[in-house]
Steps between C-alpha positions, in 0.01 A plus 500: 500500500529768238500862568165550328335228703664621826317840470160330487312350788429127490144424363369393852630825656325712236171316567547558874577867442195539279284325751625721785442815290143393412426422867622838616300686227195292590538570879547871430180496284307326761616736780412804283154352420423437863597849601354716219143495626592525868483882530627486861239277662141391478274665253173668573191303424313615187147620530220294357119460500331172400142389485418289803418133458135447584430875453518784735754780550818472291813356663748783499844602613598740653248453768250772598326607812564324828733239325719772331810446713482131565737243367371276218549136410412472127470139364475406136341165410288315240264209523691307230829544680607177676734658752234762589278210637761452765594868560173684510351319796817577688466872414133487595577338835763772583252765409235362732768488778595856435136618497430322826800652656397845379853588380379720212664320210279513200487199263406528139487248228539510118360224286679499173439363151196317624126462463343724762260232611783236532722761690218587738420123563868420556552793745191396698613137511841623623344686798566848362303765683697807366411702191618349170536687174464355155797555264408301181805610304744437776666832433533596870729228628803620295454848637569344835809320369324158504557269207235233572244361740473472779675815618460707813625852585524688829453870477632690799308795648515796476772516236347236262827306441444153381675178566436159336406234755624148441467164679161561605437140602776519764349792686703784340186702442437506866857625569470778237151609625614479865806724419295786344531833675150462635597179670837593651389418856333181415638189660 
């Protein structure tokens, strides 16, 4: 081996070193990307007001009147969304259970990027009895950190902090709703 070639790393070692450096840079970038928007915890839910499917008073947050300090489950859906056909009936069922138990959790729906008549028919077919707002341009879901449909957010009371709800078909929504401050003593 010559002195010039002894100072250089073998070709396979250079590739390994480059791969390791790229992996470290990618991991650091991912970590930075995941923590930039964190701001120390859950974000506050943004205010909104939407026309109500089927007419009537607008669907709004923050809540007013007797509902002002209640936790909220806000579910986003569309009639054309395949997974929504499985999820919305689950949310509607939990909403009926919560209403029957009198626990004070408010359920609201947002029908996005949809024909209002189709959205209303889909909500009724799914057993929805809570207020649903029409959001034709789907601009509201990203404000709640949602990237697609379906999506559900739990908004705690009274601080308005939001938390995305996942795995609705395995009962997670019942756990989140049951753990709200209003339901602390619930079995």
